[in-house]
LODO-677021 format. One record per residue (C-alpha): residue in one letter; residue number from 0; x, y, z. Coordinates in steps of 0.02 Angstrom, whole numbers. Example, Ala and Ser with C-alpha at 12.3 -4.5 7.8 and 13.67 -1.06 7.14 Angstrom:
2
residu;num;xx;yy;zz
A;0;615;-225;390
S;1;684;-53;357
//
This chain:
158
residu;num;xx;yy;zz
X;0;4457;6732;6011
X;1;4426;6748;5824
X;2;4294;6873;5771
X;3;4136;6778;5712
X;4;4133;6866;5543
X;5;4318;6828;5514
X;6;4283;6647;5562
X;7;4136;6631;5442
X;8;4230;6713;5298
X;9;4379;6597;5325
X;10;4267;6443;5327
X;11;4184;6497;5165
X;12;4353;6533;5085
X;13;4413;6358;5133
X;14;4254;6278;5064
X;15;4281;6371;4900
X;16;4463;6314;4901
X;17;4410;6132;4914
X;18;4281;6156;4776
X;19;4419;6222;4662
X;20;4526;6071;4706
X;21;4390;5952;4645
X;22;4349;6052;4488
X;23;4530;6076;4435
X;24;4563;5891;4466
X;25;4418;5834;4358
X;26;4450;5963;4221
X;27;4637;5918;4220
X;28;4683;6101;4252
X;29;4850;6060;4332
X;30;4923;6236;4341
X;31;4767;6302;4427
X;32;4757;6150;4540
X;33;4936;6178;4598
X;34;4881;6346;4668
X;35;4765;6266;4796
X;36;4916;6189;4885
X;37;5049;6266;4996
X;38;5224;6251;4924
X;39;5271;6129;5063
X;40;5110;6026;5054
X;41;5109;5849;5122
X;42;4985;5729;5039
X;43;4964;5563;5129
X;44;4877;5437;5018
X;45;4942;5286;5116
X;46;4762;5238;5159
X;47;4689;5302;4995
X;48;4692;5138;4899
X;49;4614;5022;5026
X;50;4512;5012;5185
X;51;4519;4941;5359
X;52;4368;4827;5376
X;53;4253;4812;5525
X;54;4362;4665;5576
X;55;4513;4782;5590
X;56;4604;4701;5443
X;57;4683;4813;5309
X;58;4634;4769;5131
X;59;4711;4854;4982
X;60;4876;4926;4930
X;61;4969;5059;5026
X;62;4977;5222;4930
X;63;5115;5353;4927
X;64;5152;5501;5040
X;65;5207;5648;4934
X;66;5289;5807;4998
X;67;5306;5970;4903
X;68;5188;6050;4777
X;69;5291;6009;4622
X;70;5310;5825;4669
X;71;5127;5813;4715
X;72;5069;5887;4551
X;73;5185;5771;4453
X;74;5109;5621;4545
X;75;4928;5678;4525
X;76;4943;5727;4341
X;77;5034;5566;4301
X;78;4908;5459;4396
X;79;4759;5536;4306
X;80;4837;5558;4133
X;81;4732;5423;4049
X;82;4573;5428;4153
X;83;4417;5532;4177
X;84;4359;5569;4353
X;85;4218;5646;4450
X;86;4256;5696;4629
X;87;4120;5751;4749
X;88;4158;5837;4914
X;89;4027;5876;5043
X;90;3986;5893;5228
X;91;4135;6006;5266
X;92;4185;6021;5447
X;93;4310;6163;5471
X;94;4390;6229;5631
X;95;4496;6386;5638
X;96;4653;6363;5742
X;97;4705;6545;5718
X;98;4673;6682;5590
X;99;4800;6599;5474
X;100;4781;6412;5509
X;101;4635;6290;5509
X;102;4596;6106;5497
X;103;4448;6008;5435
X;104;4368;5851;5367
X;105;4278;5838;5201
X;106;4175;5686;5151
X;107;4208;5628;4974
X;108;4158;5507;4838
X;109;4246;5482;4674
X;110;4216;5393;4511
X;111;4366;5354;4401
X;112;4337;5294;4223
X;113;4459;5226;4095
X;114;4509;5329;3944
X;115;4356;5267;3848
X;116;4245;5357;3976
X;117;4137;5200;3982
X;118;4235;5079;4090
X;119;4216;5116;4275
X;120;4380;5076;4362
X;121;4350;5139;4538
X;122;4205;5202;4640
X;123;4258;5247;4817
X;124;4206;5353;4965
X;125;4294;5418;5118
X;126;4363;5576;5195
X;127;4495;5708;5169
X;128;4575;5755;5336
X;129;4661;5921;5302
X;130;4758;6067;5371
X;131;4749;6238;5290
X;132;4860;6391;5300
X;133;4861;6565;5226
X;134;5008;6576;5105
X;135;5037;6722;4988
X;136;4878;6804;5053
X;137;4757;6660;5022
X;138;4700;6499;5102
X;139;4788;6345;5035
X;140;4793;6161;5079
X;141;4944;6123;5190
X;142;4916;5940;5232
X;143;4801;5802;5169
X;144;4768;5626;5231
X;145;4646;5530;5122
X;146;4553;5387;5205
X;147;4425;5273;5125
X;148;4269;5187;5190
X;149;4261;5079;5033
X;150;4353;5061;4869
X;151;4262;4972;4729
X;152;4376;4916;4588
X;153;4245;4863;4466
X;154;4309;4870;4287
X;155;4140;4862;4203
X;156;4060;4963;4067
X;157;3931;5090;4124
//
């Protein structure tokens, strides 16, 4: 049994970790963003570019699955090199599996604009399904699976 104070502190640390993920992403602080991930991170974005409708039919393109922090950061920084984004995470659900491992779900919405910061390319919402682990003395993201409820590819000026 995990001590209640230890549990609450871990949950807060993980919530702060995810907040840093979003901020570093949107500020394009790639070196700092890399530090939120374990060295052997697995980021599954296979369902991140489309949705399964109420009819059970997949719509959209299948995204990549990236393994390893260096490869992940190369993919993320390359993908967002010419865009502006705003990522919002909320409604964190976090469960401690041990004093050094946890898993959780974080609701999300993102807005991705073209380089002109006027043309909205994507507005989407979904969930991050994640696993966390203490590495080098701090909580880090070990695994991510991004799923979407909707993906709006709009390409209109805001």
